[in-house]
C-alpha positions, 0 to 999 in steps of 0.5 A: 900167342899160340896158334892152333891151326886146323885143316878142313877137307873130304873126299869120296872113301873106298870103303865108308868103314875104312878111310882110304880115299877112292881118288887122291887127286879129288880130294875137297880142301876146304881150307885152314882155319885158325881154331877148332870152332871155325874149323868144325862149323866148316866141316858140319857144313861141308858134310851136310852138302854130302849127307846122302852119300855114304861114301863122302866124308869130311876130317878135321885135321889139328896142324898144330899137333904134327908140329913140335916147337920144342923140336930142332927145325928140319933142314928145309925149315932152315932155308926160309 
């Protein structure tokens, strides 16, 4: 079975019209979730907490899209 991992994270943006964080050290990592529905629920809960701050944004990163299972492993992956 293929896993479709999703990362939920967020923080304060420099400009609410862009996706650059004000301070990368303050990024809030909510967690990694096994499917989109669970990630969406976590994203929504965090986004609702900061709805009054236009500079706060939360995102869902599709981790499974960052990796091509058919491609050869990198040297660091082969160490494991």
